[in-house]
Backbone as CSV, one residue per row, in Angstrom:
resi,resn,N_x,N_y,N_z,CA_x,CA_y,CA_z,C_x,C_y,C_z
1,MET,96.910,84.658,115.972,97.124,84.597,114.548,97.509,85.989,114.049
2,VAL,98.451,86.017,113.136,98.958,87.271,112.595,98.065,87.736,111.449
3,ASN,97.719,89.016,111.469,96.893,89.608,110.429,97.804,90.112,109.309
4,ILE,97.952,89.322,108.266,98.845,89.660,107.151,98.364,90.908,106.423
5,THR,97.063,91.072,106.273,96.518,92.235,105.575,96.872,93.523,106.316
6,GLY,96.760,93.511,107.622,97.102,94.687,108.420,98.581,95.026,108.350
7,ILE,99.415,93.995,108.349,100.859,94.218,108.243,101.205,94.796,106.873
8,PHE,100.585,94.265,105.827,100.833,94.763,104.474,100.380,96.211,104.335
9,LYS,99.223,96.541,104.916,98.719,97.911,104.862,99.657,98.858,105.613
10,ALA,100.116,98.445,106.776,101.046,99.277,107.549,102.358,99.475,106.799
11,LEU,102.828,98.441,106.129,104.058,98.539,105.351,103.883,99.500,104.174
12,LYS,102.750,99.400,103.477,102.480,100.304,102.352,102.430,101.755,102.818
13,LEU,101.746,102.003,103.920,101.637,103.366,104.425,102.982,103.887,104.923
14,SER,103.786,103.009,105.492,105.123,103.413,105.947,106.002,103.809,104.771
15,VAL,105.926,103.055,103.693,106.709,103.376,102.491,106.241,104.705,101.906
16,LEU,104.927,104.918,101.845,104.401,106.192,101.336,104.863,107.367,102.191
17,ALA,104.779,107.216,103.505,105.191,108.299,104.397,106.694,108.554,104.278
18,ALA,107.490,107.498,104.191,108.942,107.657,104.060,109.302,108.337,102.744
19,LEU,108.641,107.948,101.665,108.900,108.578,100.373,108.465,110.047,100.396
20,GLY,107.330,110.323,101.012,106.884,111.710,101.147,107.862,112.550,101.943
21,LEU,108.370,112.006,103.044,109.359,112.729,103.849,110.658,112.932,103.077
22,ALA,111.052,111.943,102.286,112.265,112.074,101.475,112.100,113.201,100.460
23,TYR,110.916,113.282,99.836,110.671,114.376,98.893,110.631,115.727,99.614
24,LEU,110.033,115.790,100.796,110.015,117.043,101.553,111.436,117.479,101.922
25,PHE,112.233,116.551,102.395,113.615,116.849,102.768,114.405,117.320,101.547
26,THR,114.202,116.649,100.411,114.872,117.041,99.174,114.443,118.439,98.742
27,GLY,113.160,118.735,98.835,112.662,120.063,98.475,113.222,121.152,99.366
28,ILE,113.312,120.870,100.659,113.864,121.855,101.597,115.339,122.106,101.299
29,LEU,116.092,121.039,101.036,117.504,121.218,100.699,117.676,121.947,99.369
30,SER,116.773,121.707,98.423,116.854,122.394,97.140,116.580,123.888,97.305
31,ILE,115.600,124.234,98.119,115.337,125.655,98.390,116.523,126.280,99.117
32,THR,117.124,125.536,100.034,118.301,126.035,100.739,119.445,126.280,99.765
33,ASN,119.688,125.331,98.867,120.745,125.510,97.866,120.445,126.690,96.948
34,TRP,119.189,126.885,96.606,118.793,128.009,95.770,119.036,129.331,96.503
35,GLY,118.651,129.361,97.782,118.872,130.562,98.583,120.345,130.873,98.771
36,VAL,121.144,129.846,98.937,122.589,130.025,99.076,123.166,130.618,97.790
37,ASP,122.651,130.183,96.637,123.085,130.749,95.358,122.717,132.226,95.257
38,LEU,121.528,132.576,95.749,121.104,133.974,95.690,121.994,134.868,96.545
39,VAL,122.374,134.373,97.706,123.200,135.157,98.618,124.634,135.250,98.103
40,GLY,125.068,134.234,97.382,126.421,134.248,96.832,127.416,133.431,97.637
41,VAL,126.938,132.727,98.612,127.816,131.868,99.405,128.028,130.573,98.628
42,ASN,129.221,130.056,98.650,129.528,128.859,97.867,129.516,127.616,98.757
43,GLN,128.457,127.437,99.521,128.334,126.296,100.421,126.995,125.613,100.170
44,HIS,126.981,124.570,99.343,125.757,123.860,98.995,125.670,122.547,99.753
45,PHE,124.462,122.052,99.887,124.215,120.765,100.514,123.920,119.736,99.435
46,TYR,124.786,118.765,99.294,124.604,117.664,98.342,124.269,118.178,96.944
47,SER,125.041,119.143,96.470,124.712,119.803,95.198,124.798,118.860,94.002
48,ASN,125.525,117.763,94.105,125.565,116.807,92.993,124.244,116.064,92.844
49,PHE,123.521,115.911,93.930,122.281,115.138,93.915,121.036,116.009,93.985
50,ILE,121.138,117.153,94.633,119.986,118.027,94.833,120.318,119.402,94.255
51,PRO,119.680,119.763,93.146,120.009,121.043,92.519,119.452,122.222,93.304
52,GLY,120.088,123.367,93.165,119.585,124.599,93.763,118.615,125.257,92.806
53,ASP,117.481,124.637,92.621,116.513,125.049,91.610,115.153,125.211,92.276
54,LEU,114.583,126.409,92.176,113.300,126.672,92.824,112.182,125.830,92.216
55,GLY,112.201,125.649,90.912,111.170,124.827,90.258,111.193,123.395,90.754
56,PHE,112.390,122.810,90.813,112.515,121.448,91.331,112.070,121.390,92.785
57,ALA,112.430,122.406,93.561,112.055,122.419,94.981,110.543,122.429,95.154
58,LEU,109.858,123.240,94.365,108.395,123.305,94.476,107.746,121.992,94.071
59,VAL,108.284,121.348,93.034,107.754,120.048,92.620,107.993,119.015,93.715
60,ALA,109.199,118.989,94.268,109.528,118.015,95.315,108.660,118.224,96.562
61,LEU,108.453,119.463,96.943,107.602,119.744,98.108,106.157,119.340,97.843
62,THR,105.674,119.582,96.635,104.303,119.204,96.285,104.131,117.685,96.329
63,ILE,105.100,116.971,95.789,105.042,115.504,95.817,105.067,115.017,97.258
64,GLY,105.955,115.577,98.061,106.061,115.163,99.466,104.774,115.397,100.237
65,VAL,104.187,116.555,100.054,102.931,116.868,100.751,101.815,115.937,100.276
66,SER,101.761,115.656,98.981,100.715,114.761,98.450,100.842,113.363,99.041
67,LEU,102.055,112.848,99.105,102.242,111.485,99.621,101.974,111.407,101.121
68,ILE,102.369,112.422,101.855,102.090,112.423,103.296,100.591,112.617,103.541
69,ALA,99.948,113.460,102.739,98.491,113.635,102.865,97.771,112.335,102.544
70,SER,98.264,111.596,101.568,97.614,110.328,101.237,97.709,109.347,102.404
71,THR,98.820,109.373,103.105,98.959,108.516,104.293,97.967,108.939,105.375
72,TYR,97.839,110.237,105.561,96.887,110.758,106.540,95.460,110.322,106.210
73,TYR,95.075,110.456,104.938,93.715,110.072,104.551,93.495,108.569,104.660
74,ALA,94.529,107.791,104.404,94.392,106.339,104.563,94.170,105.987,106.029
75,LEU,94.866,106.660,106.928,94.693,106.398,108.357,93.318,106.843,108.852
76,ARG,92.739,107.857,108.215,91.386,108.298,108.566,90.316,107.406,107.966
77,GLY,90.699,106.549,107.007,89.747,105.646,106.385,89.090,106.211,105.134
78,ASP,89.563,107.330,104.647,89.011,107.956,103.438,89.757,107.401,102.220
79,GLN,89.283,106.290,101.719,89.975,105.558,100.645,90.045,106.351,99.339
80,ALA,88.964,107.035,98.974,88.943,107.774,97.707,89.959,108.917,97.719
81,THR,89.989,109.700,98.782,90.929,110.809,98.869,92.362,110.296,98.978
82,HIS,92.539,109.200,99.695,93.862,108.570,99.797,94.387,108.200,98.416
83,LEU,93.573,107.525,97.620,94.002,107.104,96.284,94.224,108.302,95.365
84,ALA,93.387,109.326,95.484,93.576,110.519,94.654,94.882,111.234,94.998
85,ALA,95.182,111.351,96.280,96.408,112.040,96.704,97.652,111.249,96.319
86,VAL,97.612,109.930,96.521,98.789,109.135,96.169,98.973,109.081,94.657
87,ALA,97.884,109.054,93.905,98.003,109.048,92.443,98.583,110.361,91.944
88,SER,98.096,111.475,92.446,98.625,112.761,91.982,100.084,112.936,92.392
89,GLY,100.436,112.495,93.583,101.830,112.607,94.026,102.777,111.739,93.221
90,THR,102.403,110.489,93.012,103.297,109.597,92.267,103.345,109.965,90.791
91,TRP,102.245,110.400,90.228,102.265,110.797,88.813,103.114,112.047,88.608
92,LEU,103.069,112.966,89.552,103.936,114.142,89.478,105.400,113.732,89.616
93,ALA,105.670,112.765,90.479,107.036,112.253,90.629,107.509,111.588,89.335
94,LEU,106.609,110.875,88.674,106.966,110.254,87.392,107.222,111.311,86.323
95,GLY,106.486,112.400,86.372,106.739,113.500,85.442,108.117,114.115,85.656
96,ALA,108.494,114.307,86.920,109.828,114.845,87.226,110.914,113.870,86.785
97,LEU,110.674,112.577,86.974,111.614,111.549,86.520,111.770,111.602,85.004
98,ALA,110.661,111.673,84.294,110.709,111.702,82.830,111.426,112.949,82.325
99,ILE,111.178,114.089,82.947,111.840,115.321,82.525,113.349,115.215,82.716
100,GLN,113.802,114.676,83.836,115.240,114.566,84.071,115.882,113.578,83.101
101,ILE,115.195,112.508,82.770,115.735,111.559,81.782,115.816,112.228,80.411
102,MET,114.809,113.029,80.064,114.858,113.748,78.786,115.975,114.791,78.765
103,VAL,116.215,115.453,79.890,117.313,116.419,79.965,118.650,115.711,79.771
104,THR,118.801,114.546,80.371,120.038,113.774,80.201,120.199,113.335,78.751
105,ALA,119.125,112.873,78.134,119.187,112.472,76.726,119.509,113.669,75.835
106,ALA,118.945,114.824,76.136,119.231,116.023,75.350,120.687,116.440,75.494
107,THR,121.242,116.282,76.685,122.657,116.593,76.900,123.540,115.689,76.054
108,VAL,123.211,114.410,76.018,123.976,113.459,75.211,123.835,113.780,73.732
109,LEU,122.619,114.018,73.274,122.399,114.329,71.862,123.082,115.626,71.452
110,ASP,123.067,116.611,72.321,123.749,117.865,72.038,125.253,117.634,71.871
111,ALA,125.827,116.830,72.734,127.259,116.527,72.630,127.574,115.764,71.353
112,VAL,126.696,114.876,70.952,126.900,114.117,69.712,126.794,115.038,68.504
113,ILE,125.814,115.931,68.498,125.602,116.820,67.350,126.779,117.765,67.147
114,VAL,127.309,118.320,68.216,128.413,119.273,68.090,129.781,118.598,68.198
115,CYS,129.784,117.278,68.190,131.022,116.473,68.218,131.900,116.780,69.428
116,GLU,131.279,116.918,70.570,132.009,117.113,71.818,132.021,115.810,72.594
117,GLU,133.014,115.683,73.428,133.044,114.520,74.307,132.168,114.803,75.518
118,ILE,131.510,113.773,75.953,130.715,113.898,77.164,131.265,112.901,78.178
119,GLY,131.538,113.396,79.339,132.115,112.542,80.362,131.084,111.612,80.973
120,PHE,131.558,110.432,81.317,130.680,109.462,81.979,130.200,110.016,83.312
121,SER,131.045,110.796,83.961,130.666,111.370,85.256,129.509,112.355,85.108
122,THR,129.443,113.041,83.966,128.335,113.965,83.723,127.021,113.210,83.621
123,LEU,127.050,112.088,82.902,125.833,111.273,82.782,125.406,110.712,84.135
124,ILE,126.378,110.177,84.860,126.068,109.604,86.172,125.528,110.679,87.107
125,GLU,126.134,111.874,87.047,125.684,112.961,87.913,124.240,113.345,87.616
126,GLN,123.871,113.350,86.341,122.502,113.714,85.990,121.512,112.595,86.290
127,LEU,121.961,111.358,86.241,121.054,110.240,86.511,121.001,109.858,87.990
128,LEU,121.862,110.436,88.810,121.827,110.165,90.245,121.237,111.333,91.034
129,ARG,120.523,112.211,90.340,119.828,113.273,91.052,118.643,112.671,91.804
130,MET,118.182,113.398,92.802,117.113,112.868,93.654,115.794,112.703,92.904
131,ASP,115.547,113.511,91.872,114.302,113.318,91.138,114.313,112.003,90.367
132,VAL,115.480,111.505,89.998,115.566,110.205,89.326,115.499,109.073,90.353
133,ILE,116.270,109.186,91.413,116.305,108.118,92.422,114.932,107.939,93.073
134,LEU,114.370,109.029,93.565,113.057,108.935,94.206,111.959,108.636,93.189
135,GLY,112.137,109.096,91.953,111.168,108.814,90.903,111.091,107.335,90.562
136,CYS,112.229,106.643,90.620,112.217,105.193,90.371,111.447,104.460,91.463
137,ILE,111.581,104.924,92.691,110.803,104.334,93.789,109.319,104.638,93.595
138,ALA,109.019,105.879,93.211,107.622,106.268,92.969,107.027,105.482,91.811
139,LEU,107.846,105.120,90.827,107.363,104.319,89.700,106.845,102.973,90.183
140,LEU,107.587,102.345,91.067,107.151,101.053,91.607,105.859,101.187,92.407
141,ILE,105.768,102.244,93.188,104.582,102.454,94.020,103.375,102.825,93.164
142,SER,103.601,103.618,92.125,102.478,104.121,91.324,101.734,103.006,90.596
143,VAL,102.436,101.955,90.241,101.772,100.848,89.544,100.672,100.260,90.427
144,HIS,101.017,99.965,91.663,100.053,99.365,92.597,98.864,100.299,92.836
145,TYR,99.148,101.553,93.136,98.069,102.476,93.471,97.239,102.882,92.254
146,THR,97.846,102.925,91.079,97.076,103.218,89.874,96.098,102.082,89.582
147,LEU,96.548,100.849,89.788,95.634,99.710,89.610,94.506,99.739,90.637
148,MET,94.824,100.122,91.880,93.786,100.246,92.905,92.775,101.333,92.528
149,LEU,93.284,102.469,92.048,92.404,103.565,91.645,91.534,103.150,90.467
150,ARG,92.110,102.423,89.546,91.353,101.953,88.374,90.226,101.009,88.794
151,ARG,90.540,100.083,89.713,89.500,99.168,90.208,88.392,99.927,90.929
152,MET,88.771,100.943,91.685,87.772,101.722,92.413,86.870,102.472,91.445
153,ILE,87.442,103.030,90.396,86.639,103.772,89.421,85.712,102.832,88.675
154,LYS,86.191,101.654,88.302,85.350,100.671,87.584,84.201,100.164,88.430
155,SER,84.416,100.061,89.743,83.366,99.544,90.616,82.248,100.563,90.857
156,GLN,82.494,101.811,90.543,81.482,102.856,90.772,80.421,102.774,89.762
């Protein structure tokens, strides 16, 4: 007989680990792009999607480490630390998502106020950054884990 609960748990942990690795990879590429800007070389990696911004890189690395740590704690059986790490990682990812959406809205409003045209490609470029793409995935994950954390706190 197949253990559906075990398969679901393995799938959840795999998604968390994959999302954490994606954030780590994004953070590393962002630091690389930032370093390339400092040196003055005009060779960026996926600069349309991953900005050369140290602040974004530190946030992405923090999210990645939190999500991978949460997977580690889940495998060790430490449910409380697992939920705390995944909650902090996904909530930070949601914060980065919200900030990028606000930056895009501010860009649009600025163009409207000064009566400038704003290209559709500019909007798409800002909404297809990795903090938005990965943040949307983190949004889906955070709902489940926030409810789990809430149930755990209520049961105490």
